[in-house]
C-alpha positions, 0 to 999 in steps of 0.5 A: 859689220852691220849695215842696215837701212830702213826708209820711212818717207824722207827719213833713213835708218842709220845704224852702221859700222863706220869704217872711215872713222873707227873700225870699232865705231858703232853709229845708231842715231835713229829714233824709229819713228815713221816720218814723211816729207812734211815741214814742221817740228812735230815728231812725224815731220820729215824736214825740220822747219819752224813755221809757227813763228812769223817774226822768226821767219822774217828775222831769218830771211833778213840774215840772207838779205843782209849778207846778200846785200853786202856781197853784191855791194863788194862785187859792185865795188870790184866791178867799178875798180874800187877793190881788187877782184881777188879780194871780193871773191874771198868775201863772197866765199865767206858769205857763202859759207856763212849762209850755208851754216845758217841754212844748216842751223835753221833746217837741222833738228836741234836735238828734239826729244822723242816720245819714246825717249828713256834714260841712257844706259850710262845714266842708269848705271852711273846715277841709279838713285837719280829721279827721272824728270818729265816734261809737263808739256810734252809728257816725255822723259826730260834729259839733263840740261834739256828744256821745252821750247814754247815756240818749237813746242818740243823738248830740246836736248842740251838747249842753249836758247831759241834764236830768232835769227835762226828761227830755231832752237840751238841745241846739241844737234845743231850747235856746230852749225850755229858756231860756224855761222857765228865764226864765218859771219864774224870774219865776213864783217871784220873783212868788210871793215878792213876792205872799206877802211883801207879804201877810206883812209889809205887809198888815194888813187882815182880808182878809190873814188866811188860814184854817188850810188856806190858810196851810199851802199858802202856807207850803209854796209860799213854801218851794218858791218860794225853793228853786226861785228859787235853783236856777233862778238858778244854771241861768240863769247857767250857760246865759248863760255858755255862750252868751257863751263858746260852750262847753256844760256838758259841754265846760266840765267836760271842759276844766276837768278836763284844765286846757285852758280857753283864752280863745281857744276862747271864741266867743259863740253868736249869738242868731239861732242860738238864737232864730232869725230869724223876728222878735223877737216870736217869741223869747218864744214857745214856737215852734220857731226858724227858723235862718238856716243849719240846717246851720251851727247843727247842725254837719252836713248830709246828702247829700240836703240838699246835693243839694237845695241844689245844685239850688236854686242851679243853678236860680237860676243858670239862671233868671238867665242865661236872662233875660239876653239876649246878642248873637250875630252882631249879633242878641240871643238868650236864653242857656240853660244845661243843668241838670246839678246832680248831678255829683260831689255824692255822690262820696266 
């Protein structure tokens, strides 16, 4: 029904009717800001990448080094006959998925709030008495559950925390990729412990005897796998608790410090607000989710998006009314309505 595309450098205008998801689904998640091909976390940067934290960059690269080290170790064990080749291939696939999700988490905008952000239509209707919050750092509208990250220097919608291992904030925009990274890395560590444990304790053939170099690599990998497995298990429990309560890590720590944790404040986050509505087959893949209501998930809208939505709704009404004949003076004629959609939309 509507297909519009406007390019600014590396960015594109996404305002489409997605027939593959729902014939009545309207998708518009474009913030109408000109963007180039530069790297950074500023609003004008076309590719999201935190380049201000050197420690975070080192820790981010360490994740790739450790997963690559473990994958090469497993391949070496398979080459020397210590493990079946098929089992090593499964491990490499898990490593590839984990690294793909890590890259998506690092390079995906976590939900940064633009300068043009305004309360969404649902917020104005459901909570007209609620006072607007403004960020003292960004000087922009601050959606509920959003926080300002001093490292990324942006306000992030539904921010959970800033993860140095990702070198990025974890928010509404990349929470799916972060969860998938934790799951695939957890499976990778558990699978490695099973393979090495089976070789240590249950394999008595000559093929299970490692050389001097290989045995040292396997020992280091076992130590790393156990430590990472325990750490990621705690992270998964923290993330799942946040999904079940709807309260992120930062908000939970603040509430505990002020002793204001109430069960009435807990509201689970729908899975469609994390993994999208593009189908269950996309939930386990490192691709960006398609949200049912982008403004509701992010907690804000923009005047341009509100205008486009009103134009779309008005166009639908005009089409429906024009196709419905009405009797006038005994004759049947078509009804036509004016397409005035900008009235009072951008008024303060």
